C-alpha positions in Angstrom: 113.7 117.9 80.4 117.1 119.3 81.3 119.3 117.2 83.5 119.3 119.7 86.4 115.6 119.1 86.8 116.0 115.4 87.1 116.4 113.2 90.2 119.1 110.8 89.2 120.6 109.2 92.3 119.1 106.0 93.7 119.8 107.2 97.3 117.7 110.3 96.7 114.9 108.2 95.2 114.9 106.0 98.3 114.9 109.1 100.6 111.9 110.6 98.8 110.0 107.4 99.0 110.8 106.8 102.7 110.7 110.3 104.2 108.4 112.1 101.7 104.7 112.1 101.4 102.9 110.0 98.8 99.6 110.1 97.0 98.2 107.6 94.5 95.4 106.9 92.0 94.7 104.2 89.6 97.6 105.1 87.2 100.3 106.8 89.2 101.9 107.1 92.7 103.3 110.6 93.4 106.0 111.0 96.2 107.4 114.3 97.1 109.9 115.8 99.5 111.3 119.4 99.9 114.8 119.8 98.3 115.9 123.3 99.5 116.7 124.3 95.9 115.1 127.2 94.0 113.6 124.8 91.5 111.9 121.4 91.6 113.4 118.1 90.3 111.5 115.1 88.9 112.2 111.4 88.8 110.2 108.7 87.0 109.9 105.0 87.9 108.5 102.4 85.5 108.9 98.8 86.6 109.9 96.0 84.3 106.5 94.4 85.2 104.8 96.9 83.0 106.4 95.5 79.8 109.4 95.5 77.7 111.8 98.4 77.1 109.7 99.9 74.3 106.6 100.1 76.5 108.5 101.4 79.6 110.4 104.1 77.6 107.2 105.3 75.9 105.6 105.7 79.3 108.6 107.5 80.7 108.8 109.8 77.7 105.1 110.7 78.1 105.4 111.4 81.8 108.6 113.5 81.3 106.7 115.6 78.7 103.7 116.0 81.0 105.9 117.3 83.8 108.0 119.5 81.5 104.9 121.3 80.3 103.7 121.8 83.9 107.0 122.9 85.3 106.0 126.6 85.4 102.9 125.8 87.4 104.6 123.6 90.0 105.9 125.1 93.2 109.7 125.3 93.3 111.7 123.5 95.9 110.4 120.0 95.7 111.8 116.6 94.5 108.9 114.7 92.9 109.0 111.1 92.0 106.3 109.7 89.7 105.8 105.9 89.8 103.8 104.2 87.1 101.2 101.6 88.1 100.1 98.6 86.0 96.9 100.4 84.7 99.0 103.0 83.0 99.7 100.6 80.1 96.1 101.0 78.9 96.0 104.8 79.4 96.6 107.3 76.7 98.5 110.6 77.1 95.4 112.6 78.2 94.6 110.2 81.0 98.2 110.3 82.2 98.1 114.1 82.1 94.8 114.2 84.0 96.2 111.8 86.6 99.4 114.0 87.1 97.3 117.1 87.4 95.0 115.5 89.9 97.8 114.2 92.1 99.8 117.5 92.0 96.6 119.3 93.0 95.9 117.0 95.9 99.5 117.4 97.0 99.1 121.3 96.9 102.2 121.5 94.6 100.5 123.7 92.0 100.9 127.4 92.1 
C-alpha cells in the first residue's frame, strides 16, 4: 500500500479513535472518521499482547493486503483504523478478509 494511503501520525490515530465512530467483531475493531481528502487512508494497530514481532508483522501485512485489494470498493474521504483483537491470532486470511468486509459493510463505507 502506498504511503499516501496510510495514516502515520499518532495524533491522527488518537483523533480517529476519540472522535470517529467504531464497530467491532470477534477479530477486529474498525474506527473511521472523515478526512476531507479525495481518497481514503488506512492505519493498522496490532498490540504487543498478540505476540512477538513476527506474529504482529504477519497480521499487519495480511490486513494491509486485504485493504489494498478493497480500496476501489471503499468510499473515498475516510481515515480508517483497523485494530486487531486477540482472537485474530487463530484466524486465517479468509476469516480476516470476511471480518473486514463485514465491518466495512456495517459502517456503510463500501460503494
